[in-house]
Residue frames as a rotation matrix with the C-alpha (Angstrom) as fourth column:
MET 1
0.879 -0.460 0.126 1.78
-0.463 -0.755 0.464 -9.49
-0.118 -0.466 -0.877 -6.52
SER 2
0.431 -0.818 -0.381 5.42
-0.147 0.353 -0.924 -10.01
0.890 0.454 0.032 -7.34
LYS 3
0.468 -0.378 -0.799 7.86
0.846 0.453 0.281 -11.28
0.256 -0.807 0.532 -4.77
LYS 4
0.937 -0.112 -0.331 9.40
0.079 -0.855 0.513 -8.60
-0.340 -0.507 -0.792 -2.59
SER 5
0.054 -0.994 0.095 12.87
0.337 0.108 0.935 -9.59
-0.940 -0.019 0.341 -3.79
ILE 6
-0.144 -0.033 0.989 11.94
0.989 0.016 0.145 -8.92
-0.020 0.999 0.031 -7.43
ILE 7
0.797 0.499 0.341 10.53
0.495 -0.863 0.106 -5.50
0.347 0.084 -0.934 -6.56
ALA 8
0.736 -0.595 -0.323 13.61
0.029 -0.449 0.893 -4.67
-0.677 -0.666 -0.314 -4.47
ARG 9
-0.169 -0.812 0.558 15.90
0.709 0.293 0.642 -5.71
-0.685 0.504 0.526 -7.32
GLN 10
0.220 0.350 0.910 14.02
0.911 -0.408 -0.064 -3.41
0.349 0.843 -0.409 -9.67
HIS 11
0.987 0.156 -0.032 14.35
0.155 -0.894 0.419 -0.47
0.037 -0.419 -0.907 -7.27
LYS 12
0.344 -0.936 -0.079 18.08
0.246 0.009 0.969 -1.17
-0.906 -0.353 0.233 -6.91
ARG 13
-0.232 -0.392 0.890 18.47
0.946 0.122 0.300 -1.08
-0.227 0.912 0.343 -10.69
GLU 14
0.627 0.540 0.562 16.53
0.655 -0.756 -0.003 2.18
0.423 0.370 -0.827 -10.91
ARG 15
0.884 -0.357 -0.302 18.85
0.000 -0.645 0.764 3.79
-0.468 -0.675 -0.570 -8.34
MET 16
-0.020 -0.957 0.290 21.96
0.467 0.248 0.849 2.52
-0.884 0.152 0.442 -10.17
VAL 17
0.042 0.106 0.994 20.72
0.990 -0.141 -0.027 3.79
0.137 0.984 -0.110 -13.54
ALA 18
0.909 0.343 0.237 20.10
0.306 -0.935 0.181 7.23
0.283 -0.092 -0.955 -12.05
LYS 19
0.686 -0.694 -0.218 23.50
0.059 -0.246 0.967 7.25
-0.726 -0.676 -0.128 -10.31
PHE 20
-0.270 -0.894 0.358 25.54
0.398 0.235 0.887 6.33
-0.877 0.382 0.293 -13.40
ALA 21
0.622 0.625 0.473 23.46
0.662 -0.097 -0.743 8.07
-0.418 0.775 -0.474 -16.10
ASP 22
0.876 -0.302 -0.377 25.75
-0.386 -0.907 -0.170 11.09
-0.290 0.294 -0.911 -16.52
LEU 23
-0.082 -0.970 0.230 28.94
-0.569 0.235 0.788 9.01
-0.819 -0.066 -0.571 -16.48
ARG 24
-0.096 0.109 0.989 27.55
0.547 0.836 -0.039 6.50
-0.832 0.537 -0.140 -18.98
ALA 25
0.873 0.463 0.156 26.46
0.395 -0.482 -0.782 9.30
-0.287 0.744 -0.603 -21.33
LYS 26
0.602 -0.721 -0.342 29.92
-0.671 -0.690 0.273 10.92
-0.433 0.065 -0.899 -21.12
LEU 27
-0.297 -0.751 0.589 31.74
-0.273 0.658 0.702 7.65
-0.915 0.048 -0.401 -21.79
LYS 28
0.236 0.457 0.857 29.48
0.707 0.525 -0.474 6.83
-0.667 0.718 -0.199 -24.74
LYS 29
0.968 0.137 -0.211 30.05
-0.010 -0.816 -0.578 10.27
-0.252 0.561 -0.788 -26.23
GLU 30
0.252 -0.958 -0.135 33.84
-0.832 -0.286 0.476 9.84
-0.495 -0.008 -0.869 -25.91
GLY 31
0.621 0.033 -0.783 33.69
-0.572 0.703 -0.424 6.29
0.536 0.711 0.456 -27.25
ASP 32
-0.470 -0.795 0.384 35.55
-0.838 0.266 -0.476 4.86
0.276 -0.546 -0.791 -24.25
TRP 33
0.394 0.729 -0.559 34.08
-0.567 0.672 0.477 1.36
0.724 0.129 0.678 -24.47
GLU 34
-0.302 -0.570 -0.764 36.63
0.313 0.698 -0.644 -0.22
0.900 -0.434 -0.032 -22.10
ALA 35
-0.976 -0.025 0.217 35.65
-0.181 -0.463 -0.868 2.11
0.123 -0.886 0.447 -19.25
LEU 36
-0.161 0.987 -0.012 31.99
-0.948 -0.151 0.281 1.56
0.276 0.056 0.960 -20.08
ASP 37
0.173 0.162 -0.972 32.49
-0.149 0.979 0.136 -2.21
0.974 0.122 0.193 -19.74
LYS 38
-0.714 -0.564 -0.416 33.89
0.318 0.268 -0.909 -1.74
0.624 -0.781 -0.012 -16.23
LEU 39
-0.591 0.597 0.542 30.69
-0.777 -0.601 -0.186 -0.10
0.214 -0.532 0.819 -14.96
PRO 40
-0.672 0.410 0.617 28.10
-0.147 0.742 -0.653 -2.29
-0.726 -0.530 -0.438 -13.22
LYS 41
-0.908 0.343 0.242 25.78
0.372 0.391 0.842 -4.10
0.195 0.854 -0.482 -15.61
ASN 42
-0.084 0.949 -0.304 22.72
0.993 0.054 -0.105 -3.00
-0.084 -0.310 -0.947 -13.67
SER 43
-0.301 -0.051 -0.952 23.58
0.228 -0.974 -0.019 0.65
-0.926 -0.223 0.305 -14.35
SER 44
-0.998 -0.007 0.066 22.41
0.066 -0.140 0.988 0.21
0.003 0.990 0.140 -17.95
ALA 45
-0.520 0.850 -0.080 18.92
-0.731 -0.491 -0.474 1.54
-0.442 -0.188 0.877 -18.66
VAL 46
-0.218 0.460 -0.861 18.01
-0.771 0.460 0.441 -1.39
0.599 0.759 0.255 -20.91
ARG 47
-0.804 -0.118 -0.583 17.97
0.185 0.882 -0.433 -3.71
0.566 -0.456 -0.687 -17.89
LEU 48
-0.798 0.590 0.126 14.98
-0.420 -0.393 -0.818 -1.89
-0.433 -0.705 0.561 -16.40
LYS 49
-0.761 0.647 0.041 11.56
0.548 0.607 0.575 -3.48
0.347 0.460 -0.817 -16.73
ASN 50
-0.546 0.668 0.507 8.27
-0.596 -0.734 0.326 -1.59
0.589 -0.124 0.798 -16.61
ARG 51
-0.691 0.321 -0.647 6.40
0.584 0.776 -0.239 -2.81
0.426 -0.543 -0.724 -13.54
CYS 52
0.363 0.900 0.241 3.18
0.381 -0.379 0.843 -1.83
0.850 -0.215 -0.481 -11.80
GLN 53
-0.375 -0.525 0.764 3.87
-0.391 -0.658 -0.644 0.68
0.841 -0.540 0.041 -9.02
LEU 54
0.186 0.549 0.815 1.49
-0.972 -0.019 0.235 -1.04
0.144 -0.835 0.530 -6.60
THR 55
0.867 0.285 0.409 1.85
-0.368 0.920 0.138 -4.76
-0.337 -0.270 0.902 -7.28
GLY 56
-0.146 -0.988 0.040 5.10
-0.601 0.120 0.790 -5.12
-0.786 0.092 -0.612 -9.24
ARG 57
0.431 0.390 0.814 3.33
0.339 0.766 -0.546 -7.01
-0.837 0.511 0.198 -12.03
PRO 58
-0.548 -0.782 -0.296 5.45
-0.006 -0.350 0.937 -6.89
-0.836 0.515 0.188 -15.24
LYS 59
-0.829 0.266 0.492 2.76
0.555 0.284 0.782 -7.79
0.068 0.921 -0.383 -17.77
GLY 60
0.156 0.959 0.238 -0.20
0.916 -0.230 0.330 -5.68
0.371 0.166 -0.914 -18.81
TYR 61
-0.346 -0.404 -0.847 1.63
0.739 -0.674 0.020 -2.47
-0.578 -0.619 0.531 -17.86
MET 62
0.612 0.554 0.564 -0.05
0.764 -0.598 -0.242 0.80
0.203 0.579 -0.789 -18.83
ARG 63
-0.339 -0.934 0.111 2.72
0.885 -0.356 -0.299 3.33
0.319 -0.003 0.948 -19.33
ARG 64
-0.215 0.311 0.926 0.51
0.087 -0.938 0.335 6.41
0.973 0.153 0.175 -19.01
PHE 65
0.657 0.589 0.471 -0.61
-0.437 -0.211 0.874 5.47
0.614 -0.780 0.119 -15.49
GLY 66
-0.393 -0.894 0.216 2.28
-0.765 0.187 -0.616 3.31
0.511 -0.407 -0.757 -14.25
LEU 67
-0.149 0.458 0.876 -0.13
-0.761 0.513 -0.398 0.54
-0.632 -0.726 0.272 -13.30
SER 68
-0.975 -0.035 0.221 -0.99
0.090 0.843 0.530 -2.93
-0.204 0.537 -0.819 -14.53
ARG 69
-0.643 0.766 -0.025 -4.32
-0.253 -0.182 0.950 -3.40
0.723 0.617 0.311 -16.28
ASN 70
-0.138 0.595 -0.792 -5.81
0.712 0.615 0.339 -5.22
0.689 -0.517 -0.509 -13.28
VAL 71
-0.446 -0.098 -0.890 -5.00
0.812 -0.463 -0.356 -2.50
-0.377 -0.881 0.286 -10.76
PHE 72
-0.995 0.083 -0.056 -6.01
-0.100 -0.880 0.465 0.19
-0.011 0.468 0.884 -13.25
ARG 73
-0.434 0.889 -0.150 -9.44
0.111 0.218 0.970 -1.38
0.894 0.404 -0.193 -13.69
LEU 74
-0.023 0.411 -0.911 -10.06
0.951 0.289 0.106 -1.67
0.307 -0.865 -0.398 -9.96
MET 75
-0.633 -0.284 -0.720 -8.96
0.566 -0.804 -0.181 1.91
-0.527 -0.522 0.670 -9.29
ALA 76
-0.949 0.308 0.064 -10.98
-0.152 -0.628 0.763 3.27
0.276 0.714 0.643 -12.23
LEU 77
-0.205 0.926 -0.318 -14.15
0.393 0.375 0.840 1.51
0.896 0.048 -0.440 -11.09
ASP 78
0.020 0.151 -0.988 -13.65
0.999 -0.045 0.013 2.84
-0.042 -0.988 -0.152 -7.55
GLY 79
0.832 0.333 0.444 -13.24
0.421 -0.900 -0.114 6.36
0.362 0.281 -0.889 -8.95
LYS 80
0.605 -0.666 -0.437 -9.66
0.414 -0.205 0.887 6.74
-0.680 -0.717 0.152 -7.73
ILE 81
-0.567 -0.738 0.365 -8.30
0.717 -0.224 0.660 7.86
-0.406 0.636 0.656 -11.12
PRO 82
-0.079 0.577 -0.813 -9.61
-0.022 -0.816 -0.577 11.32
-0.997 -0.028 0.077 -12.09
GLY 83
-0.160 0.103 -0.982 -11.16
-0.871 -0.483 0.091 11.66
-0.465 0.870 0.167 -15.53
ILE 84
-0.916 -0.159 -0.368 -11.55
-0.322 0.839 0.438 7.93
0.239 0.520 -0.820 -16.16
THR 85
-0.106 0.923 0.371 -15.06
-0.809 0.137 -0.572 6.57
-0.579 -0.361 0.731 -16.59
LYS 86
-0.507 0.020 0.862 -16.37
0.240 0.963 0.119 3.25
-0.828 0.267 -0.493 -17.81
ALA 87
-0.916 0.125 -0.381 -17.38
-0.399 -0.377 0.836 3.35
-0.039 0.918 0.395 -21.44
SER 88
-0.385 0.838 0.388 -21.05
0.482 0.541 -0.690 2.96
-0.787 -0.079 -0.612 -22.28
TRP 89
-0.842 0.124 -0.525 -22.93
-0.476 -0.628 0.616 3.54
-0.253 0.769 0.588 -25.50
């Protein structure tokens, strides 16, 4: 589990990206790079990191489910993810 401060920082960045998305798109389209530089750095979408929704783990992230591989495996074995079964042949 990630530290609470890391998870909180990620949520803050997500809110800032959503808040400034329209303004950033407009400024980029106009080519106003000086005004774009004056916006907060955390409002840029490239500063976001994919993290597990439950634990905040940054590595082993499965984009389709929004979970890390560890949490995905536990939930799949418990039957908490519909349509996922353990492979056997």
